[in-house]
C-alpha positions in Angstrom: -43.9 -3.2 -97.1 -46.1 -5.4 -95.0 -46.5 -5.5 -90.9 -48.3 -7.1 -88.2 -49.7 -4.8 -86.3 -51.1 -5.7 -82.7 -54.8 -7.0 -84.1 -57.9 -4.8 -83.5 -60.1 -6.9 -81.6 -63.7 -6.2 -81.4 -66.4 -8.2 -79.2 -67.3 -11.5 -81.2 -70.8 -9.8 -82.4 -68.5 -6.6 -84.6 -66.9 -9.2 -86.2 -68.7 -9.3 -88.8 -67.7 -7.0 -91.8 -71.0 -5.8 -93.0 -72.0 -4.3 -89.1 -68.8 -2.7 -88.8 -68.7 -1.0 -92.7 -72.5 -0.1 -91.9 -72.0 0.9 -88.0 -69.4 3.7 -88.7 -72.0 5.8 -90.3 -75.4 4.5 -88.8 -77.7 7.2 -87.6 -77.2 5.6 -83.8 -73.2 6.4 -84.1 -74.0 9.9 -85.9 -76.2 11.0 -83.0 -73.6 10.1 -80.1 -70.9 11.5 -81.9 -72.9 14.8 -82.8 -72.9 15.3 -78.7 -69.8 14.9 -78.5 -68.5 17.2 -80.7 -70.5 19.9 -80.3 -67.3 21.7 -78.4 -65.4 20.7 -81.4 -67.9 22.4 -83.7 -68.5 25.3 -82.5 -65.0 26.2 -82.1 -64.8 25.6 -86.4 -64.3 27.8 -89.2 -65.3 27.6 -92.5 -63.1 29.0 -95.1 -62.7 29.0 -98.9 -59.4 28.1 -100.2 -58.8 29.4 -103.9 -56.4 27.3 -105.6 -54.0 28.6 -108.3 -55.4 27.6 -111.1 -59.2 29.1 -109.9 -61.0 25.9 -108.3 -62.4 26.8 -105.0 -62.9 24.4 -101.8 -64.1 24.7 -99.0 -62.7 23.9 -95.5 -63.2 23.8 -91.8 -60.8 24.6 -89.3 -60.4 24.5 -86.2 -57.5 26.0 -83.9 -56.0 24.5 -80.9 -57.9 24.9 -77.9 -54.1 26.2 -76.0 -52.6 28.7 -78.1 -49.8 26.7 -80.0 -50.9 23.5 -81.8 -49.5 20.4 -81.3 -50.0 19.2 -85.1 -51.5 20.9 -88.1 -53.8 17.9 -89.3 -55.4 17.3 -92.6 -58.5 15.7 -92.7 -60.3 14.4 -96.2 -63.3 12.8 -96.2 -64.5 9.5 -98.5 -66.8 9.9 -101.8 -69.7 11.4 -101.0 -68.9 12.1 -97.3 -68.0 15.7 -96.1 -66.2 17.8 -93.4 -69.4 17.0 -91.2 -69.3 13.3 -91.7 -69.7 11.4 -88.4 -66.2 9.5 -88.8 -64.3 12.9 -89.7 -65.4 14.7 -86.7 -64.7 12.2 -84.2 -61.2 11.9 -85.2 -60.8 15.9 -85.6 -62.2 15.8 -82.4 -59.6 13.2 -80.8 -56.9 15.5 -82.3 -58.2 18.7 -81.0 -58.8 17.4 -77.4 -55.3 16.1 -78.1 -54.0 19.5 -78.6 -53.7 19.2 -82.7 -55.3 22.0 -85.3 -57.6 20.3 -88.2 -58.1 21.5 -91.3 -61.0 18.9 -92.9 -61.3 19.7 -96.8 -64.2 19.4 -98.6 -63.9 17.7 -102.2 -65.8 19.4 -104.8 -69.3 19.2 -105.2 -69.2 17.1 -101.7 -70.8 19.0 -98.1 -72.1 22.5 -98.9 -69.9 23.3 -101.7 -71.4 22.2 -104.9 -71.7 26.3 -105.2 -68.2 27.1 -105.9 -67.5 25.5 -109.2 -69.3 24.7 -112.2 -67.6 21.5 -113.0 -68.1 18.1 -111.8 -66.2 16.9 -108.9 -64.7 13.2 -110.0 -61.5 11.4 -108.8 -59.0 12.8 -110.9 -59.1 16.3 -109.8 -55.8 15.4 -107.7 -54.2 19.2 -108.8 -57.1 21.4 -106.7 -56.9 18.8 -103.6 -53.0 19.0 -103.8 -53.0 23.1 -104.4 -55.9 22.9 -101.6 -53.8 21.3 -99.0 -50.2 23.1 -100.0 -51.8 26.4 -99.4 -53.6 25.1 -95.9 -50.3 24.0 -94.5 -47.2 26.0 -96.0 -47.2 28.4 -92.9 -47.7 25.8 -90.4 -44.6 25.9 -88.1 -45.7 22.9 -86.0 -45.7 19.4 -88.0 -48.2 18.6 -90.4 -49.9 15.1 -91.0 -52.6 14.1 -93.4 -55.5 11.7 -92.3 -57.7 10.3 -95.2 -60.4 7.6 -95.5 -61.8 5.4 -98.3 -61.5 8.0 -101.6 -60.2 10.4 -99.3 -57.0 7.7 -98.4 -56.8 7.7 -102.0 -56.4 11.1 -102.2 -53.7 11.5 -99.4 -51.3 9.0 -100.8 -51.6 10.9 -104.4 -50.6 14.2 -102.2 -48.4 12.5 -100.1 -46.3 11.3 -103.3 -45.9 14.6 -104.3 -45.6 16.5 -100.8 -42.1 15.8 -100.4 -42.2 19.2 -102.3 -44.7 21.3 -100.7 -43.3 23.6 -98.3 -44.3 22.0 -95.4 -44.8 18.5 -96.6 -46.3 16.2 -93.9 -44.4 14.4 -91.3 -46.8 11.4 -91.4 -49.7 10.3 -93.6 -52.3 7.9 -92.3 -55.1 6.4 -94.9 -57.8 4.4 -93.5 -59.3 2.1 -95.8 -58.5 3.8 -99.4 -58.9 2.7 -102.5 -56.6 1.2 -104.6 -58.0 0.0 -107.6 -61.3 2.1 -108.7 -62.8 -0.8 -111.1 -61.9 -3.5 -108.3 -64.0 -1.1 -105.9 -67.1 -1.0 -108.3 -67.0 -4.4 -108.9 -67.3 -5.2 -104.8 -69.9 -2.9 -104.6 -71.9 -3.8 -107.5 -71.4 -7.4 -106.9 -71.2 -7.7 -102.6 -74.2 -6.4 -100.5 -76.5 -4.7 -102.2 -77.1 -2.1 -99.4 -73.6 -0.4 -100.3 -74.2 0.2 -104.1 -78.2 1.6 -103.2 -76.3 3.9 -100.6 -73.7 5.4 -102.8 -76.1 6.2 -105.4 -78.9 7.7 -103.3 -76.1 10.4 -102.1 -74.5 10.4 -105.6 -78.4 11.5 -107.1 -79.0 13.9 -104.5 -75.3 15.5 -105.0 -76.0 15.8 -108.7 -79.2 17.3 -108.3 -78.2 19.6 -106.1 -75.4 20.5 -109.0 -78.4 20.7 -111.5 -80.2 23.1 -109.5 -77.2 25.5 -109.3 -76.1 24.9 -113.0 -79.0 24.0 -114.8 -77.5 25.4 -118.0 -75.2 23.0 -118.1 -76.6 19.6 -116.3 -79.2 17.7 -117.2 -78.6 14.2 -114.9 -82.8 13.0 -115.9 -81.4 10.1 -118.3 -78.5 9.5 -115.6 -81.3 9.3 -112.7 -83.0 6.5 -114.2 -79.8 4.0 -114.5 -79.4 1.4 -111.4 -75.7 0.7 -112.0 -72.8 2.3 -110.3 -70.6 1.1 -113.6 -73.2 2.4 -116.3 -73.9 5.7 -113.9 -69.5 6.5 -114.2 -69.3 5.3 -117.8 -72.5 8.0 -118.5 -70.7 11.1 -116.8 -67.4 10.2 -117.3 -68.2 10.4 -121.0 -70.6 13.4 -121.2 -68.7 15.6 -118.6 -65.0 15.0 -118.0 -62.2 15.1 -120.7 -61.7 10.9 -120.2 -63.1 9.6 -123.7 -63.5 6.1 -121.5 -64.4 4.9 -118.1 -61.0 2.7 -118.1 -59.0 5.9 -118.7 -60.4 7.5 -115.9 -60.2 4.6 -113.2 -56.5 4.8 -114.6 -56.3 8.0 -113.8 -56.8 7.4 -109.8 -55.5 4.2 -109.6 -52.2 4.0 -107.4 -51.3 0.6 -107.6 -47.9 -0.8 -109.7 -45.0 2.0 -109.2 -47.0 4.5 -108.5 -46.0 5.0 -105.1 -42.4 3.9 -105.6 -40.9 6.9 -105.0 -42.9 7.7 -102.0 -40.3 10.1 -100.4 -43.8 10.8 -97.1 -43.4 8.4 -94.0 -47.0 6.1 -94.5 -49.1 3.8 -92.8 -51.8 2.4 -94.6 -54.4 1.1 -92.3 -57.2 -1.8 -93.7 -59.1 -4.9 -92.9 -59.1 -8.5 -94.6 -62.9 -8.3 -94.0 -63.5 -4.9 -95.6 -66.7 -5.6 -98.0 -65.8 -2.4 -100.5 -61.8 -2.4 -101.0 -60.7 -5.9 -101.7 -58.0 -6.8 -99.1 -56.2 -8.4 -102.7 -55.2 -4.7 -104.0 -52.6 -4.0 -101.3 -50.7 -6.3 -102.9 -50.0 -5.0 -105.6 -48.4 -1.7 -103.9 -44.5 -1.6 -103.8 -42.3 -2.8 -101.4 -41.1 0.8 -100.4 -39.5 0.9 -97.0 -41.8 4.7 -96.5 -44.8 2.8 -97.0 -46.2 0.1 -94.3 -49.4 -1.5 -95.1 -51.5 -2.9 -91.7 -54.1 -5.4 -92.5 -56.3 -6.2 -90.0 -58.3 -9.5 -89.7 -61.5 -7.3 -88.8 -62.7 -3.8 -89.3 -65.4 -3.6 -92.0 -65.1 -0.5 -94.4 -63.3 2.7 -92.4 -65.1 0.9 -89.1 -62.9 0.0 -86.5 -65.6 -0.3 -84.0 -64.5 -1.1 -80.8 -67.8 -2.0 -79.1 -71.1 -1.2 -78.5 -70.0 2.6 -77.4 -69.8 2.7 -80.9 -66.5 4.3 -80.3 -64.3 3.2 -82.9 -60.3 2.0 -82.5 -59.2 4.8 -85.1 -59.9 7.7 -82.9 -57.7 7.4 -80.1 -54.9 5.0 -82.1 -54.5 7.9 -84.6 -53.6 10.4 -81.7 -51.4 7.8 -80.2 -49.8 7.3 -83.4 -49.4 10.8 -84.3 -48.5 12.0 -80.5 -45.6 9.6 -81.0 -44.5 11.1 -84.1 -44.6 14.2 -82.9 -42.1 13.4 -79.5 -39.7 11.4 -82.4 -39.7 14.5 -84.1 -38.9 16.7 -81.1 -36.2 14.3 -79.9 -34.4 14.5 -83.3 -34.9 18.5 -83.8 
């Protein structure tokens, strides 16, 4: 169902969709967050999660500051982000300051994890992410929550769709600006403001060059690197290095429109913005009317931005803390 939330209202200059979307990972914001999260990072430890089928993912766990945590929160970054992306650290730090344990998970080939698996990352690798989440939450004696951003929001929704069978299913899932129809997202980047396509192509090239250096006998991306279109680049890699023989089949492999979430049993909130330049707001109308799925559409916020003022703090940080605290209190009352 689509709800009408109390609208996020930034100052008038910050209502521009591109300012919102670019500020969230801008150098000034990264610098401010880096200083703010020093203690959080100092208390964080990497751990390698080996999943039952063999793939290994790199996670960063931050134990609660004062003994027993109020909750365990799984945090999933966006495409070509990492556990150390500024938006993930900012939200993780806010939750940690509020007494939660956080676990940030790198997708395959993100952050510094390229060496862990010989196969390339692609967005249909749901099993390994779901297995890692399951392993990292099974022993939890406190409520579990999932929070995902962009492609991480897409993964959070797909994991939630099967997580009711996990030993410790989440009490609630929050998906921020999630990918719904991948082809529409790619079209939006190719046809929209050039800076987004340029940004992701640069980061993707850097990532794949790291992979080729580690596994030179398996990968050669020289011809791929000369391409200038995200669609052509995706099609080339899908056909060469995945089990999918065409890009449309690949896109459908991680699309969540139509009836995909019909049987979703985990209470879930999607938070998105009408002015998101990367995720078309019309895609959210393609989701089912499931009582466990609440879709919040704000007028402003850009893509994963929701920057509230010139301190460059995101409204999402304290909003997620507030909502998770409310869910914890409600669970305690019911117990």
